[in-house]
N, C-alpha and C positions, 0 to 999 in steps of 0.2 A: 163818616169816614175818619179813621184815625191817621194822624200825621206821624211819619217816622223820619228819622234822620237819614241822610244819604249814606252814612256809614252802616246803617242797618241793612239797606238795600245791597250794599257791596258784599255783604256776607252771604247772600243768596247766589248760588252757582247755577245760573240758567245757561244751559248748553245745547248745542245743536247735536241731534242724534239721528240715526237712521234705523228704522224698524227692520229687523232681520228675520223675525219669527213671530207668528201670531197663533195663539192657541185658544180654544174655547175655555171658559172658566165656569163649568157647571155648578161648582160648589159655592159660588158667590151669591150673596143675598139678592143683588140686582144683577141683571144680565151684564156680563163684562168679558173682556179678553185678557189673556196673559200675554204681555209683549216682551220680546227680547230686543234691546236697543243697543246699537253700536255707537259709542261716543269717541271713537278714534283711539290711537295707540296710547295716549297719556292717561285716559280714564278707563278705557276698556268697555266691556259689555255689562249692562245692568238690566234688571227685569222690573216690570211695572204692571200693575193691574189698571185697566181703564174701562169705565162704563160708557162705551161709545158704540155699542152694537146697533143702536137705532139708525145711525147715519153712515156707518162704515161696515163693509164686509171684510173678511179676512184678506181677500185679494186686493181690496182698496188700500189696505194698510201696508202690505208688503213693500218694502223699500222706500216708504214715505219718510221724508225728513221732518222731524218734529222738534219742539222745544221742551226740555224737561229740567226740573230742579234735581241736581245730582248730589247735593250735600245734605239732604235731610237724613235723619237716622232711618234705618230699615224698619218697615212697618209690617206686622203680620196681618194679613187679610184672609181669614179662614185658614186653610192649610198652606197658603202661599205667602212668601216673603217678598214684599215690594221694596226695591232698592232705590227707586227714584220716583218723582212725581211728574207724570206727563201732563202738560198744560193744555188748557182749552178754554173756550168761552161758550156760554149757552146761547142758542138761537131763540127766536120768538116762541118756539114750541117747547122750550126747556131742555132740548137735547144738546149735548156737548159737541162742539166743532173744534177740532184740534188746531193749535197754533203751530205753524210750520213754515216751510219754504217751498216755492215752486221751481227752485233752481238747485242744481247740484254743484254750483261753484263756491259754496260756502263749506269749508272743511269741517268734517265731523269733529266735535269737541269744541268748536268755536264758542267763545263766551258771548252772551247777550248782555249788552250794556244799556 
């Protein structure tokens, strides 16, 4: 593990968002969804690609609150431009489980510290 300074961590904008749209992403090399995520009025809406089809259906993801990095540069993934990085952790089977909240009382766009 590489140690970083706290000032490095402060540069990463981890924010609370809510998934508003989920689309299949058949052009992706590995099964994935295209997500549209609302980060509230200050940040707005961003799009992300996420390889989470093993554990989540499109219906499971609709309106789910998640954590994403919103200040990475845009990244091209096949024909899709990903504007943020949706965060998750792998389970024992190697599938990604999203980081998020089970409550709606945290405003969209809230910063994770």
